[in-house]
VOTIZA-466608 format. One line per 2 residues: number of its first residue (from 1); for each residue x, y, z of C-alpha. Coordinates in Angstrom, 2 decimals. Each point is the difference from the previous one (the first is absolute). Layout:
% residues N
NUM	X:Y:Z  ...
This chain:
% residues 681
1	61.68:48.06:101.33  1.85:2.96:-1.40
3	3.39:0.87:1.39  -1.57:3.06:1.59
5	-0.27:-0.13:3.78  -3.46:-0.43:1.51
7	-0.47:2.49:2.81  -3.12:-0.26:2.11
9	-2.07:2.95:1.06  0.93:-0.62:3.61
11	3.62:-0.84:-0.60  1.32:3.34:-1.15
13	0.73:3.23:1.83  1.16:3.34:-1.31
15	3.46:1.25:-0.65  -0.64:3.60:0.87
17	0.06:1.18:-3.61  -1.91:-2.99:-1.37
19	-3.64:-0.51:1.03  -1.37:-3.46:0.63
21	-2.44:-1.37:-2.55  -2.64:-1.52:2.26
23	-0.86:-3.04:-2.07  1.61:-3.15:-1.26
25	2.33:1.25:-2.68  2.52:-1.24:-2.48
27	3.05:2.20:-0.32  1.02:-0.25:-3.63
29	2.81:2.54:0.09  1.58:2.68:2.11
31	-2.13:3.06:0.67  -0.01:2.45:-2.93
33	-0.74:2.94:2.30  1.02:1.04:3.48
35	-3.42:-0.64:1.48  -1.56:-3.03:-1.70
37	0.44:-3.53:-1.25  -1.49:-1.88:-2.95
39	-2.64:-2.31:1.45  -2.92:-2.20:-0.99
41	-2.86:-1.99:1.61  -2.53:1.09:2.63
43	-0.16:-2.66:2.68  -0.66:2.50:2.80
45	-3.37:0.92:-1.45  -0.90:-3.31:-1.62
47	0.25:-2.01:3.20  -1.81:2.32:2.35
49	-3.65:0.75:0.60  0.75:3.43:1.39
51	-0.58:3.13:-2.00  1.67:1.97:2.75
53	3.61:0.91:-0.78  0.88:0.22:3.68
55	-1.07:-3.62:0.55  1.91:-1.26:-3.03
57	3.23:1.72:0.98  -0.25:-1.00:3.66
59	-0.35:-3.64:-1.02  3.08:0.06:-2.23
61	2.73:2.08:1.65  0.87:-0.28:3.70
63	1.15:3.66:-0.11  -3.59:1.05:-0.67
65	-2.82:-0.25:2.53  -3.68:0.67:-0.44
67	-1.91:2.51:2.13  -3.49:-1.49:0.13
69	-2.80:2.54:-0.40  -2.77:-2.14:-1.49
71	-0.61:-2.52:-2.77  1.61:2.47:-2.41
73	1.94:3.27:0.22  2.85:-1.31:2.15
75	3.19:1.94:0.53  3.66:-1.04:-0.34
77	3.00:0.14:2.32  3.40:-0.46:-1.65
79	3.00:-0.39:2.33  -1.92:1.86:2.70
81	-0.95:2.92:-2.30  -3.66:0.76:-0.68
83	-2.41:2.68:-1.23  1.71:3.02:-1.57
85	3.37:-1.48:0.95  -0.43:-2.26:-3.06
87	-0.59:1.01:-3.60  -2.63:-2.20:-1.66
89	-0.57:0.72:-3.69  -1.89:-1.48:-2.93
91	2.15:0.09:-3.15  2.11:2.63:1.80
93	-3.08:2.21:0.51  -1.15:0.96:3.47
95	-3.45:-0.52:1.46  -0.80:1.28:3.49
97	-2.72:-1.56:2.07  -2.58:2.43:1.35
99	-0.83:-1.60:3.34  1.94:1.60:2.87
101	0.06:-3.42:1.69  1.46:-1.84:-3.01
103	-3.16:-1.98:-0.77  0.95:0.45:-3.66
105	3.82:-0.10:-0.19  1.66:0.43:-3.40
107	0.50:-3.77:-0.26  -3.78:-0.39:-0.23
109	-0.31:1.93:-3.26  0.92:-2.67:-2.51
111	-1.65:-3.20:-1.20  1.96:-3.24:0.25
113	-1.16:-0.76:-3.56  2.13:2.92:-1.24
115	3.24:-0.94:1.73  2.96:-1.10:-2.07
117	2.56:0.29:2.80  0.77:1.84:3.21
119	3.32:1.73:0.64  1.08:0.38:3.60
121	2.98:2.24:0.66  1.12:0.00:3.63
123	1.77:2.87:1.69  0.55:3.68:-0.86
125	1.35:-0.67:-3.49  -2.64:1.42:-2.34
127	0.46:3.61:-1.12  -2.62:0.06:-2.76
129	-3.05:0.41:2.24  -0.91:2.34:2.84
131	0.13:-1.47:3.50  1.57:-3.46:-0.38
133	1.17:0.00:3.61  0.21:-3.72:0.75
135	-0.66:-1.54:-3.38  -2.08:-0.06:-3.16
137	-2.57:-2.46:-1.33  -0.97:0.38:-3.64
139	-2.73:-2.04:-1.66  0.66:-0.61:-3.69
141	-3.20:-0.63:-1.94  -0.31:-2.11:-3.13
143	0.48:1.54:-3.44  -2.29:-0.98:-2.88
145	1.44:-2.36:-2.60  -0.29:-0.28:-3.78
147	-2.68:-2.18:-1.56  -3.28:-0.71:1.77
149	0.14:-1.50:3.48  -2.27:-0.29:2.96
151	-0.40:-1.57:3.40  -3.01:-0.85:2.13
153	0.37:-1.31:3.54  -2.40:-0.85:2.80
155	0.96:-0.53:3.63  -2.10:-1.54:2.74
157	1.11:-0.16:3.61  -0.99:-0.42:3.60
159	-2.09:2.66:1.72  -2.04:0.60:-3.18
161	2.97:1.39:-1.89  -0.76:0.56:-3.71
163	2.08:1.58:-2.72  -0.50:0.24:-3.75
165	2.67:1.62:-2.15  0.31:0.49:-3.74
167	2.62:1.63:-2.22  0.02:0.59:-3.75
169	2.99:1.31:-1.94  1.24:0.29:-3.52
171	1.86:2.05:-2.53  2.64:0.10:-2.70
173	3.63:1.12:-0.16  -1.03:3.63:0.49
175	-2.83:0.03:2.56  -1.02:-2.45:2.72
177	-2.97:0.48:2.32  -1.37:-1.75:3.06
179	-3.22:0.25:2.01  -0.89:-1.88:3.15
181	-2.68:-0.39:2.64  -0.28:-1.91:3.26
183	-2.77:-0.33:2.53  0.73:-1.26:3.47
185	-2.20:-0.61:3.02  0.66:-1.69:3.31
187	-1.86:-0.91:3.10  1.60:0.54:3.38
189	2.82:-2.40:0.62  0.07:-2.02:3.22
191	3.05:-0.25:2.22  1.25:-3.29:1.48
193	-2.58:0.30:2.78  -2.82:0.24:-2.53
195	-0.73:3.68:0.63  -0.91:2.26:-2.93
197	1.28:3.57:-0.27  -3.06:1.47:1.72
199	0.10:-2.69:2.69  3.65:0.76:0.70
201	-0.97:3.64:0.55  -2.80:-0.91:2.42
203	2.16:-2.53:1.83  2.92:2.36:0.51
205	-2.22:2.93:0.97  -1.62:-2.25:2.60
207	-3.59:0.15:-1.22  -2.00:-0.10:-3.25
209	-1.99:2.97:1.33  3.06:2.24:0.33
211	-0.70:3.22:-1.96  3.01:-0.67:-2.24
213	-0.99:-3.61:-0.73  -1.94:-0.92:-3.14
215	-3.79:0.10:-0.11  -1.78:-3.39:-0.04
217	-1.32:0.84:-3.48  3.58:0.44:-1.28
219	1.60:-2.88:1.86  0.03:-2.30:-3.04
221	0.52:2.51:-2.81  2.74:-0.48:-2.59
223	3.52:1.20:0.82  0.32:1.94:-3.27
225	-1.16:0.36:-3.58  2.52:1.20:-2.57
227	0.22:0.67:-3.75  3.22:0.82:-1.87
229	0.42:1.39:-3.52  3.21:0.57:-1.92
231	1.24:0.86:-3.46  3.40:0.50:-1.60
233	1.13:1.11:-3.47  3.59:-0.30:-1.22
235	0.89:1.72:-3.26  3.31:0.00:-1.84
237	0.51:3.26:-1.87  2.60:-0.46:-2.68
239	3.22:-1.84:0.80  0.94:1.75:3.21
241	-3.13:1.17:1.82  -2.49:-1.74:2.25
243	-3.16:1.28:1.72  -1.76:-1.88:2.81
245	-3.39:1.06:1.38  -1.72:-1.81:2.86
247	-3.03:0.26:2.29  -1.08:-1.85:3.15
249	-3.32:0.32:1.81  -0.95:-1.56:3.33
251	-3.52:0.05:1.46  -0.23:-1.56:3.45
253	-3.26:0.21:1.96  -1.00:-0.79:3.58
255	3.40:-1.21:1.19  -0.09:-1.12:3.63
257	2.84:1.23:2.21  -0.54:-1.73:3.37
259	3.12:1.58:1.58  -1.33:3.52:-0.49
261	-3.00:2.01:1.23  -1.17:0.44:-3.62
263	-0.33:-2.04:-3.19  0.47:1.08:-3.61
265	-3.23:0.50:-1.88  1.84:1.28:-3.08
267	3.58:-0.40:-1.19  0.42:1.21:-3.59
269	3.34:0.27:-1.78  0.92:1.37:-3.44
271	3.61:-0.10:-1.26  1.31:1.33:-3.31
273	3.57:-0.38:-1.27  1.83:1.09:-3.16
275	3.59:-0.86:-0.93  1.83:1.29:-3.08
277	3.40:-1.46:-0.89  2.50:1.11:-2.64
279	2.94:-2.30:-0.70  3.49:0.69:-1.37
281	-0.50:3.72:-0.58  3.73:0.73:0.04
283	3.24:-1.01:1.65  -1.27:1.80:3.11
285	-3.36:-1.74:0.15  -0.54:-3.74:-0.12
287	-3.55:0.52:1.27  -2.05:3.07:0.86
289	-3.02:-0.91:2.11  -2.88:2.34:0.86
291	-2.64:-1.27:2.42  -3.15:1.55:1.42
293	-2.67:-1.43:2.29  -3.14:1.01:1.87
295	-1.86:-2.00:2.64  -2.99:0.79:2.17
297	-1.46:-1.99:2.89  -3.38:0.78:1.56
299	-0.56:-1.76:3.30  -3.26:0.38:1.94
301	-0.09:-1.49:3.50  -3.03:-0.34:2.23
303	-1.48:-1.64:3.07  -3.15:-1.27:-1.77
305	0.72:-3.65:0.86  0.70:0.60:3.71
307	-2.31:-0.03:3.01  0.72:3.68:0.63
309	-1.82:0.94:-3.23  -3.49:-0.28:1.47
311	-1.20:3.31:-1.48  1.17:2.44:-2.67
313	1.27:2.24:2.80  2.27:-2.78:1.31
315	1.17:-1.23:-3.42  3.34:1.49:-0.98
317	1.41:0.46:-3.53  3.62:0.89:-0.81
319	0.84:0.65:-3.68  3.65:0.45:-0.96
321	1.71:0.59:-3.34  3.60:-0.45:-1.07
323	1.48:0.95:-3.36  3.53:-0.01:-1.31
325	1.40:0.94:-3.37  3.57:-0.08:-1.10
327	2.33:0.50:-2.93  3.54:-1.28:-0.46
329	2.59:0.34:-2.75  3.02:-2.30:-0.10
331	2.86:-0.19:-2.48  2.20:-3.09:-0.07
333	3.39:0.04:-1.70  3.28:-1.87:-0.10
335	2.94:2.07:1.24  3.54:-1.41:0.14
337	-1.39:-3.51:0.24  -2.43:0.89:2.78
339	-3.77:-0.13:-0.28  -1.26:3.36:1.27
341	-3.51:1.34:0.55  -0.90:3.66:0.66
343	-3.53:0.95:0.96  -2.53:2.51:1.24
345	-2.88:-1.23:2.18  -2.94:2.06:1.22
347	-3.32:-0.77:1.67  -2.99:1.67:1.65
349	-1.98:-1.89:2.65  -3.30:1.30:1.44
351	-1.77:-1.48:3.01  -3.14:1.16:1.78
353	-2.73:-1.44:2.19  -3.07:0.91:2.03
355	-2.41:-1.69:2.41  -3.68:0.62:0.69
357	-3.24:-1.47:1.33  -2.40:-1.35:-2.62
359	-2.72:2.19:1.49  2.04:3.19:-0.60
361	2.48:-0.40:-2.90  0.49:3.76:-0.28
363	1.26:0.26:3.58  3.20:-1.89:-0.61
365	3.32:-0.08:1.76  3.27:0.36:-1.91
367	2.18:-2.98:0.91  2.74:0.61:-2.54
369	0.35:3.41:-1.66  0.39:0.29:-3.75
371	3.74:-0.79:0.07  2.29:0.32:-3.04
373	3.41:-1.68:0.06  2.13:1.29:-2.88
375	3.32:-1.58:-0.86  2.56:0.65:-2.70
377	3.28:-1.86:-0.20  3.12:-0.54:-2.08
379	1.75:-3.37:0.02  2.87:-1.89:-1.56
381	1.09:-3.61:0.14  2.66:-2.11:-1.68
383	1.37:-3.51:-0.35  3.48:-1.02:-1.16
385	1.76:-3.35:-0.21  3.74:0.00:0.66
387	1.46:-3.47:-0.30  -1.67:-2.10:2.68
389	-1.58:3.03:1.65  -3.43:1.51:-0.62
391	-0.28:3.51:1.42  -3.26:1.93:0.15
393	-0.95:3.29:1.59  -2.83:2.48:0.12
395	-0.90:3.43:1.34  -3.22:2.01:0.28
397	-0.87:3.54:1.08  -3.58:0.62:1.21
399	-1.82:3.29:0.54  -3.35:-0.62:1.73
401	-2.71:2.44:1.09  -3.05:-1.06:2.04
403	-2.92:2.41:0.09  -3.10:-0.66:2.19
405	-2.06:2.57:-1.92  -1.23:2.00:2.96
407	-2.39:1.78:-2.35  -2.23:-3.08:0.23
409	-1.80:1.65:2.93  -1.12:2.85:-2.22
411	-0.94:-2.30:-2.87  -2.01:-2.30:2.30
413	-1.49:2.28:2.65  -2.32:-2.74:1.28
415	2.87:-2.04:1.44  -0.76:-0.40:3.69
417	3.66:-0.08:1.06  1.55:2.30:-2.58
419	1.83:2.01:2.66  2.55:-2.80:0.48
421	1.44:0.97:-3.40  1.43:3.14:1.59
423	2.69:-2.16:1.63  1.16:-1.39:-3.35
425	3.16:1.18:-1.71  1.80:-0.74:-3.25
427	3.07:-2.20:0.13  2.95:-0.16:-2.39
429	2.73:-2.64:-0.19  3.19:-0.09:-2.08
431	1.93:-3.27:0.07  2.69:-2.07:-1.67
433	-0.07:-3.79:-0.39  2.99:-1.98:-1.24
435	1.37:-3.52:-0.15  3.06:-1.97:-1.08
437	0.07:-3.75:-0.63  2.70:-2.46:-0.97
439	-0.22:-3.62:-1.06  3.05:-2.23:-0.37
441	-0.36:-3.13:-2.13  2.60:-2.15:1.71
443	-0.74:-2.82:-2.45  -2.80:-0.69:-2.46
445	-1.80:-1.76:2.88  0.78:2.32:2.93
447	-0.39:3.70:0.67  0.02:2.34:2.97
449	-1.60:3.43:0.16  -0.20:3.07:2.19
451	-2.18:3.08:-0.22  -0.36:3.21:1.99
453	-2.58:2.70:-0.47  -2.16:2.76:1.39
455	-3.66:0.54:-0.88  -2.70:2.32:1.35
457	-3.73:0.24:0.33  -1.96:3.04:1.10
459	-3.00:-0.11:2.37  -3.35:-0.71:-1.62
461	-3.10:2.14:0.36  -1.52:-2.13:2.76
463	3.13:0.12:2.14  0.21:3.78:-0.36
465	-3.60:1.17:-0.03  -2.43:-2.68:1.22
467	-2.63:1.67:2.19  0.92:0.09:3.70
469	3.08:-2.22:-0.33  2.20:1.18:-2.91
471	3.45:1.42:0.71  0.86:2.88:-2.34
473	3.60:0.10:1.27  1.08:-3.40:-1.33
475	3.34:-0.27:-1.79  0.66:-2.28:-2.93
477	1.37:-3.49:0.76  3.49:-0.95:-1.19
479	0.99:-3.63:-0.43  3.75:-0.61:-0.06
481	0.52:-3.64:-0.78  2.68:-2.54:-0.86
483	-0.68:-3.40:-1.61  2.55:-2.82:-0.27
485	-0.55:-3.38:-1.59  1.23:-2.95:-2.00
487	-1.34:-2.38:-2.61  1.31:-3.44:-0.94
489	-0.96:-2.78:-2.38  1.48:-3.46:0.49
491	-1.37:-2.57:-2.39  -3.75:-0.19:0.61
493	0.14:2.21:3.11  -0.54:3.75:-0.11
495	0.32:2.12:3.17  -0.20:3.73:0.59
497	0.08:2.00:3.21  -0.13:3.66:1.03
499	0.63:1.86:3.25  -1.09:3.63:0.43
501	0.24:2.78:2.54  -2.34:2.98:-0.28
503	0.64:3.15:2.04  -3.18:2.11:0.09
505	0.31:3.69:0.78  -3.27:1.75:0.95
507	-2.04:-3.15:-0.66  -3.70:0.98:-0.07
509	-1.64:-2.08:2.72  -3.57:-0.29:1.27
511	-0.31:-0.10:3.78  -2.63:0.30:2.71
513	-0.32:3.40:1.61  -2.65:-1.35:2.41
515	-2.10:-3.12:0.46  -2.33:1.12:-2.80
517	2.04:2.36:-2.22  3.08:-0.25:-2.19
519	2.25:2.17:-2.14  3.28:-0.15:-1.94
521	3.52:1.01:0.95  3.53:-0.20:-1.36
523	2.26:-2.52:1.71  3.39:-1.54:-0.75
525	-0.06:-3.75:-0.56  1.70:-2.95:-1.65
527	-1.20:-3.07:-1.90  2.45:-2.88:-0.36
529	-0.74:-3.17:-1.91  1.07:-2.86:-2.19
531	-1.49:-2.40:-2.50  1.20:-3.15:-1.67
533	-1.51:-1.90:-2.90  0.93:-3.23:-1.68
535	-1.31:-2.50:-2.48  1.21:-3.43:-0.93
537	-0.80:-1.83:-3.23  -0.75:-3.68:0.60
539	0.11:-0.79:-3.70  -1.93:1.31:-2.96
541	-3.39:0.01:1.74  0.46:0.30:3.77
543	1.47:2.82:2.06  0.09:1.32:3.55
545	-0.61:3.69:0.69  0.83:1.69:3.29
547	0.38:3.41:1.55  0.06:1.81:3.34
549	0.08:3.63:1.13  0.47:1.76:3.32
551	0.02:3.66:0.96  0.15:1.90:3.28
553	-1.04:3.63:0.48  1.16:2.11:2.93
555	-0.56:3.56:1.21  3.24:1.66:0.95
557	-1.67:2.09:2.71  -3.66:-0.78:0.88
559	-0.20:3.22:2.05  -0.18:1.91:-3.29
561	-3.69:-1.00:0.17  -0.42:1.15:3.60
563	1.32:-0.62:3.47  -2.29:-3.00:0.58
565	1.27:-1.83:-3.09  2.51:-2.74:0.85
567	-0.54:-2.80:-2.54  2.78:-0.02:-2.61
569	-1.73:-2.33:-2.49  -1.29:1.51:-3.23
571	-3.58:-0.96:-0.82  -1.01:-1.89:-3.15
573	3.28:-1.89:-0.30  -0.78:-3.50:-1.33
575	1.46:-3.00:1.85  2.33:-2.70:-1.29
577	-1.78:-1.59:-2.97  0.91:-2.93:-2.19
579	-1.27:-1.93:-2.98  0.90:-3.40:-1.43
581	-1.62:-1.82:-2.90  0.32:-3.22:-1.96
583	-0.92:0.59:-3.63  -0.68:-2.30:-2.95
585	-0.18:1.60:-3.46  0.17:-1.85:-3.32
587	-1.73:2.84:-1.94  -3.18:-2.10:-0.34
589	-0.53:-0.42:3.75  0.94:2.13:2.99
591	-0.23:-0.95:3.67  1.24:1.68:3.16
593	0.00:-0.73:3.70  0.86:3.25:1.77
595	0.80:0.67:3.64  -0.09:3.57:1.36
597	0.81:0.82:3.62  0.71:3.02:2.18
599	0.96:0.58:3.61  -1.76:2.33:2.42
601	0.93:3.64:-0.50  1.51:2.61:2.26
603	-2.41:2.85:0.72  -0.16:3.63:1.07
605	-2.12:-0.43:3.12  0.14:3.75:0.78
607	-2.01:0.80:-3.11  -2.78:-2.53:-0.06
609	1.61:-2.79:-2.00  -1.39:-3.37:0.95
611	1.94:-3.27:0.15  -0.58:-2.40:-2.90
613	1.06:-3.63:0.27  2.05:-1.90:-2.55
615	-1.49:-2.44:-2.48  0.80:-2.80:-2.45
617	-2.06:-0.79:-3.11  -0.16:-2.62:-2.73
619	-1.29:1.00:-3.46  -0.50:-2.44:-2.88
621	-0.24:0.87:-3.70  -0.55:-1.91:-3.23
623	-0.31:1.11:-3.60  -0.26:-1.71:-3.36
625	-0.05:0.89:-3.68  -3.09:-1.80:-1.30
627	0.67:0.54:-3.70  -1.74:2.04:-2.69
629	0.63:3.21:1.96  -1.57:-1.14:3.27
631	1.81:-0.03:3.36  -0.99:-0.69:3.58
633	1.55:1.20:3.24  -1.17:-0.96:3.48
635	1.15:0.43:3.54  -0.64:-0.37:3.71
637	1.27:2.79:2.24  0.50:-0.46:3.75
639	-0.49:-3.75:-0.35  -0.05:-0.65:3.75
641	-2.49:2.85:0.64  2.26:1.95:2.35
643	-1.29:3.07:1.82  2.61:2.74:-0.36
645	0.49:3.71:-0.65  2.59:2.21:-1.70
647	1.31:3.53:0.59  -3.20:1.95:0.57
649	0.07:1.05:3.63  1.59:3.45:-0.10
651	-2.22:2.85:1.13  1.54:2.48:-2.46
653	-3.28:-0.23:-1.95  -3.48:0.63:1.41
655	-0.78:-3.61:0.91  -2.78:-1.44:2.06
657	1.31:-0.51:3.52  -0.73:-2.14:3.02
659	0.66:1.25:3.52  0.89:3.43:-1.31
661	3.40:-0.60:-1.57  0.35:-3.56:-1.34
663	-0.94:-0.01:-3.70  -2.11:-2.70:-1.58
665	2.23:-2.66:-1.57  -1.58:-1.66:-3.03
667	0.75:-3.68:-0.56  0.98:-1.39:-3.39
669	-2.21:-2.37:-2.03  -0.31:-3.61:1.15
671	0.21:-2.95:-2.36  -1.18:1.04:-3.46
673	-0.15:-1.52:-3.47  0.08:1.47:-3.48
675	0.00:-1.15:-3.61  0.54:1.98:-3.19
677	-0.92:-1.22:-3.47  1.52:2.09:-2.80
679	-0.20:-0.06:-3.78  2.48:1.79:-2.29
681	-0.09:0.38:-3.75
């Protein structure tokens, strides 16, 4: 084994200025930049049957919890932050899901076959992107390599899971190109009680004939059908220029969403990205980077598969579109021994949606007006080493305008409810984010660190303008946070821990205004938490990985939501969660026995959150290099077939409900198997 330290994907957490690489990595040297490390390998993807990024991250870091929506398209909670309170990017480019209920969160819009690594940066310490309130997750996709290479893999799994993926790449010293395709289908998974997704819906609604339950003809349909396409070209122009062009397409059809009144008949995504880099232009420019991106998501929901859709007049359709395009320019230079970056970042997000009966598509209702969110920002960040100290800081100024385009009523005179647009108004926000971090390397094996920062995020279009429940008076949320931690290596043992305190001013919070309606309001709140990770090398081939995370969210004054509100618990705060694994890895063979457990969570009973019990799981994995380019990876998840659920009970989205206010809680998959055979050349 090299002298480099093996760090497992579950055994590392973030120093505020250094994002976690969510995979087994080998650290060959100290980080060459303020926000990255040199890494290799891809164990997170290789030893997982999931294509869903939310599932992969939830199974590797205790700080991250899955929000189960369906067999795919699951959301992420990091340290108690979710939705627009997190920035999720693909190669630093934004993609915004179209569904107002987060059926298609940003984490859905990438194929696992593309992933090189995942960077997780916790806390309010990113100033390069708009809205990194509680953290940032960036997926880094693979670059094409020189020569001619390819990979073909096939995965089979329980519940009729099938995936075929292929990638071809090649090039010379000047130009490298890559193309890829994957097709993935899955039947409905069964929970530990043996119930499929549609059966869970019927069971929790109390009857298979409930109007919101699935039709008998659709009871056994597939959970989803999905095709992904991607391409990337990297070109070196002369000695100091580099151009990268990339595309990703996602076509998901007939995705079942048993927690919601509708399913997704269409979910189409197109993402384009261009990056132009110039190196060593002068003493004032080590690197000048210009990036531009455009993404569009078309999401069409409908009730076709439900009992309520007995005629065209009772079948509802709800198409929504979301686009975002952005441009950024960043110049990096060395100034008095400090690494400094200065940048401009701008983006334009558009979001709109309607709803109509299939019998009368022209008589539609506007659910979300044609909303533009325009942002332009200036930022600066720097890193300097002074003896045993590493000091980094950053600042960002944002100017944001949100326009609901009230002229939509004139453009679309057929809208049945166009008059509600008269209550809309433009909003403008001007904000400053900043942070300061210090790391002290007490010895070569021990360091301590502290970071403090403020970040902001403005309300999104749904929170401001959603028909009948939006609040056009919402303020932006400010997160003022402090992180403190330490890291120590003693022989074969590596341990790292972090404690954080987040003070949330004007936190945007969904709450019930009545037994059947909800809205959003600004409240003051706190989230406090800690995490600790450790791994221990038992020789050259065996190691133990472990980690645990806990966070608690509290409202400072529940009466900010109304006189009847008394519960101080914030909703959607994951419970204490831990992971421990015994791993064998001799490069030719890989085996893991993994234990994941969580306690029951505290809930906001005033606002429809339902209690979810704790759980404990055993997962087993095995992989082998078979020679001549072939490899095999297999696994058994939830070995003891436990019936359990994760954070998916909050009524902030339009969920199916029982007894008026208690939302449907979807159980996780029961025992399931998978095997992947891959060939590389």
